[in-house]
N, C-alpha and C positions, 0 to 999 in steps of 0.2 A: 045520766044518759050515755049510752055507748057511743064511741067515736065512729064517724062515718068514713068509710073507705070507698072512694070512687075508682072503679076499674074501667079504663078505656080500652077499646079493642076487645070488648068482653065476649064477643061471639067467636073469637079465634081460639085456637087450641090452648095457648098459654092463658089467655083470659078466662077461659072456662075452668081451667085448673086452679087459677088464683081464687076464683069465686068459690070453688069447692073447698079449698083450704080455709077460706074465710068463714065458711059455714060452721066451722068448729071453734071459732073465736067469738068473744063477746064484743062484736062490732056490728054496725049496720052497713051492709055491703050494697052499693049502688052499681048496677051493671049498665054500661053505656057502650053499645056497639056503634059502628060507623054510621048507621042510619039514624041513631038517636043523638049522636054527638060528633060533629065534624071538628076535630081538635084544632084545625087551622082557622076556624071561624071564630074571631074574637067575641062577637056578640053571643054566639051559641055557648061558648065556654063561660062567659060572664054570667049568663042566665043559669047554667048548670051549677056554678059555684054559689050563686045567690040562693038557689033553691035548696041545695043539699048541704052546703057549708062543710065540705070534707076536711077531715084532719089529715088524711093520707090520700094521695092519688097514685095509682099504679098504672103507668102508661104502657099498655101492651099493644097499642095501635101502631102500625107501621106499614110502609110499602116494602114488601118482601120479594117482589119479582126482580131478582138480581139482574137478569139479562135484559129485561124490558127497561130497566133504569138507564141503560146505556143510550137508548134512543129517546127516553122520556125523563131526562134528569130533572127538569123543572117540576114535573108532576110528582116525582119521587121526593124532591126537596120540600115540596109543600107539606107532605105528610111527615117526612122524617126530620126535617129541619124547622120549618115554620111551626108545625103543630107543637112540638116540645117547647118551643120558645113561647108560644101563646099560653100553654099550660103552666110553664114556669112563672110567667108574669102574674097569672091568676093566683098561683100558690103563694107568691110573695105578697100579694095584696091581702090574702086571707090568712096568712100565717100557716099554710099547710106544708106538709112534707111531700116531696115528689120522688117516686121511685120510677126511673126511666130505663126501659130495657133497650140495650144496644147490642153490638155485634163485634165479632172478631175481625170483620172486614175493615175496621178502622186501621188495622196494622198492614204492613207490607206483605206479611205472610212468608217471609224468607228467613226467619230466625232459626237458629239451631237449638234453641232452648225455649222453655215456656215464657210467654210474654207476661211480665209483671204489670201491675195496674198502672204504674207510672212510666212504662216503656214508651218511647217516642212513637207517635202515630204517623202513618204514611199510607193512606188508602190508595189502592191501585184501580179502583172501579168507581163508577158513578154512585152505585149503591153505598159503598164505603164512605164516599165524600158526603153524601146526604146524611148518613147516620152520624158522622163526626160533627157535622153542623149542629145536629140536635144535641149531642153531648155537650158541646161548647156552650150552647144557649142555656142549658140547665145549670151547668157548673158556674157560669158567669152570673146568672140571674139569682141563683140560690146557693151562695157559697157555704151557708150553714145548714141548709135543709134540702139540698139537692143530692140525689143518689143516682149514679149511673151504674147499671148492672149489665155488663157485657156477657153474652152467651153465644153458643154456637152449636151446630149440628143437632138442632132440636127435633124430637119426635114425640108422638103421642098417639092416642087410640083412634082419633078421627081425622078425616080429611087427608090431604096429600102430604106425605113425607117419605123420606128415603126408606125407612124400615118397612113401612107398609107396602111400598112398591116392590121391595125385594121379596116379601112374603107372597105377593101376588105372582111375581114372575117365577118363583120357585115351582109353583103349581102348573105352569104352562110351558116352561122352557127347559131344554136339556142341559144347557150350559149358560153361564153368564160371564162376560169379561168386565171386570170392575176395576176402577182406578186404584192404583196402589202407591201413588207418589204424592198424595195429599194426606197429611196427618191432622187429627183432631180428636175431640172428646164428645162422643155421642151423649146427649143429655136429655133425659126424660123430663117433660114439662111438669109432671107432678113434683119431681124433686126440686126444680127451679122455683115453682110456685111456693113450696114450703119455705125456701130460703128467702124469697121476697117478703113473705108474711113475717118471718122472724126479724128480718132487717127493718121492716116498717115498725114493728113493736119496739125494737131497740132504738130506732130513731126517735120515737115519741118519748121513750124513757131517758134519752140523752146518753145512751151507752155505746152507740155506734157513730163514729164521726162521719160527716158528710164526705162525698167524693166518689171515687170509682171503685167498684167491686167486680170480681169475675165470678160468674155463676155457671160453671160447667162441671161435668163429672170429673172424677179423678181418673188417673190412667190416661192412656192414649192408644189410638189405633189408626188404620187407614180405612177408606171406604171398602176396600177389598177385605181387610180383616173383619170389619163389621159385618159384611155380607156372609162371610164364612161362619161367624158366630150365629147369625140368623138361621142359616141352614142347619147348624148343629141343633139349635133349639127346636127346629121343625122336625128333627129326626131325619133330615136329608143328608146326602153325602157332600161335605164341604169341598171335596175335590172337583165338584161341578162348577165351582167358582174359580175363575182364572184371573191372574193379575194382568193389568195393562197400564198404560200411561195416560196422563191428561191430554197428551197430543192426539190421542185416538178420538177425543171428543172435543173438537173446537167449539168454543162458546163465545158469545159477544163479550161477556165480562170475565176477566181473569179470576181464577179461584186461588185462594191462598194455599201455598204448599205446606205451610205450618199454621194451624189454627189452635195450637195448644196454649192454654192460658194458665197462669199461676194464680193461687188462691190465698195469698198472704193476708190480704185485708180482712177477709171474712174471719180467718183464724185470729187475727189481732183484735177483732171486735168481739171475740168470745162466741162466734157462731161457727159451728162445725161445717167445713166445706162439704160439698156434695160427694157422695160415696163413689166407688169405682163404677165405671160405665157398665161392666159386665153384670154386676149384681143388680143394678137398676134395670137393665134390659131383661134379665131373667124374670124379675118381679112384674115388669110391665107386659111381658110377652103374651100372656093369656088374653088380655084385653085387646092388644094389637091384632092378634090372630082372629078373635071373634069379630072385630070391626072389619077386617079385610076379607074374611071368609065366613060371612054370617050363616051360611048354610052347612058349614062343616059340622059333622057329628062330634060329640064330646070326645070320642075315642081318637079322633084325628088331632086333638090338641096334645101338646107335650105333657107328659105326666107331671102332676103337681102344680100345674098352672091354672089359675082361674080366670074366667072372662069377665072383666068389669065393664062398666058402661062406656060407650064411645063418646068422644067430644069432638068439637069442630076445630080445624086447624087450617091456616093458610099454607100455600105451597112454599117449600123451602128452596135453598139455593144449592143443593147437593148435585153431584154429577149424574149424568145418565149412565146406564149400563147397557152394553151391547149383549144381545141374547141370540141364541141359536136354538131353533125348534128341533 
C-alpha cells in the first residue's frame, strides 16, 4: 500500500503545487483545505488522522496577512501557532512525519549575510512571532520527525502575489516606484513543492535529519530588481521601474530589510537547493502571464514561454508599488 500524504492548506498556491508534485509519486495524496480541516481544532485533526492515517503531513496552512496580524495577533496565532502544535501532537501519536512551512519573518531581517538555519531568531512583527511559535511547537514535539522549512517571497500562477501584480500594473501604468532597500529570494512555489516532496521522501528513508531547512531560490535581489526582471520578460522597458525606499510605503508590520536565507542543510542532506531565482522566474513566466492576462493573445507572451495551468494562492506580504498613469 502506498504511503498517505496529508496536505493541509491544499487550496492555497503552495498546497496546489505540492499536490501536483505528489501526482508523480507513488503515494496517496489527501487534500485538506481550511473548510475541510481546521488545523487548530483537535477533534477535527484527530478525526482526519484516524480516517487517513498519514505517513507524512505537509502543513501549508497559514495566516499570511502580515499587516492584519498586527491588530489580530490572537487570530493569527491560532492558525500559525496552535494549528502546528495540534498537528505535531497528532503526528507524534500516529508516528507521522511533519513538514511545516514557515517564513523568513522569524528573523530580525537586519543581517548583512544570508541567515543560516541555526541563526538566532528575533521576529519584529506579530506575524513573525506567531510563525515562530509554530516552529517551536513542531521542533519540541517532534524532535526526530519534525521538519520546519522556511521560505520567502513566494509567487505562483494563481491568486494574489507580487509578480502577478507587477505584470498587471505594467499593462496599465507608465512608471512604477518600487522598494529597493529590501533584499530577498523570489521563490516559485513549484520549486518549493518539489523540495518538500524530496524532503518528505528522505525523511521516510531516514536520510534527512529532522530540524530546520531553508527553501528559497538561489541568488538574491530587491523588489525593485525583481520588477525590472519582470518588465524585461514582458518585453517592456525596465527603465519604467524606478527605485524608492521602504519609508515611502508605511505599513503596520515592519518588513525585513534582509530576507536572504542560506541553504546548507538541504545540501548536507543530499538534496540540491533551489535553483537561481532568475531561471525559475523565466520558466514560470508563461503561466504567470496567462493567469494574470487571460485574454492576451499568444503573440503578446514572451517568446519561448508557455502558459501552464493557474493555481490558487493566498496574498503575500510583499511591498506595495507606487504607480503613475
